[in-house]
N, C-alpha and C positions, 0 to 999 in steps of 0.2 A: 908149543902150539902148532898144527901145519897150516903153511900157508898157501891155499889152494885156490887156482883161479880158472873159471870157466872161460875160453875166449870162441867164439862162434861167428864167424864171418860168414855173411849173405844176407838174406832177406829175413825180415822180422818174424819173430815165432806168432802163430796163430794163438787164439786165447786160450783154447785148450791145452796147447802144449806148454805155453808159459807156466799157466797154471800148475800141469803137472812136474814140470824141472822145478818151478820154485817151492813147491810143496816138498819135495824130496830136499832138496837145499835147505830149508828152513828147520828141517827135522834132524839135520848133522848132529851128531853129538858133540858135546862141548871136546874143544883141541881140534874140530875137523871143519870149521867152517870154511865154505865154498862161497867164492865172489865171483859173479858175471863182471867181466871187463872186455872194454874194447882191442884192448891189445894187451900181449905179454910183457910187463917190465925187462929191461935189459939184462937182468942177472936169474932170469926164470930160468928153471929147468923146463924143456918142452917136452910135453907127450903128445904127439901129433895123432891124430886120428886119422888110419888109411887103408882102404879096402887091400892093399898088400901090406899090411902091417901083422905084429905078431899077434896073437889070438890067445888070449890068458883064459885060465879058469876063473872062477870068482876068489877060490883061495887065493891062487897066484897072485891076482889083482890086490887082494888085501896086504900080503905079503909085500909087494911093491910098495903100496901106501903106505904101510909101516916104517919102510927104508926111505921115502920121500919125505914123510912128515918129521923124520930125525934130522934131516938135513935141513941146514940154517938156510937155503936158497929156497924161494918159492918154487911151485910147481904150476904150470899153465897147460892144463889139456887145450889143445888147440883144433876145432873141427872148422872146415874149409867149405866154401859156399858151393855152389851148383858144380863147377868145375875141379872141385876138389883143394888140396892145398898147393901152393908154388913149390918148385923145386927147393929154393933157399930154405923157407922156413921146414921142410922133411929134412936137409941136410943138415940143420943144425940142433934137430930132435935128438933127445936122448934116448927116446923109445917111439917108434912107431906101433901105435895100438890098432888092432882091428876089432871092432866090437864084434862084426858078425860077418859070416861068408855071404849073407842076403845083401843088395843094396838096399840102404836105408835112407828114407827122406830126411833132410835135414833137421825139420823138428822132432823127428823120431829118435835121431841120434843124439840130440841133447837129453831128450827125456832118459832114454837108456842109459847114456854115459853118467846122469844124475841120480839116476837108481842105485846102477853100481858103486857109487862112489859113497852113497849111504849104506850099501849092503855091505860094504868094504868095512866102512868106518864101526858101523854096528858091532861088525863080527869082530873086531879089533878091541873095541870097549866092552866085550861081553854080552851085549845088548840081545834079545831072543828073535830079532827079525830074521837073520838067517839060520836055520835049522838044516845043516847037512854039510 
């Protein structure tokens, strides 16, 4: 079973964003549960969300998720606060990931990440959510 964590620094989410994020996380298929956490555990693979990171297609993201899920270490997706992530976190990251070329508000980044995790996991488990 994949151990996936969503670590978001910064202000608390407004109700609409927390509800949308939590809805996607609650719908994750068996074997792909995502937990929200205050920080990543020391043994976690870090995927840091950064505007200068690598942009993946949904198919590429699903392939990466499959690879991460097969590993023993948890994978923590880390979203920075208003000023982004510190250089230490970025240096520790196995991947710097860009969700979009557009600048996204913190709340929307969490929702978009949750949706993409859901899309990738359903793609890997043969669920019809992703068509294409």
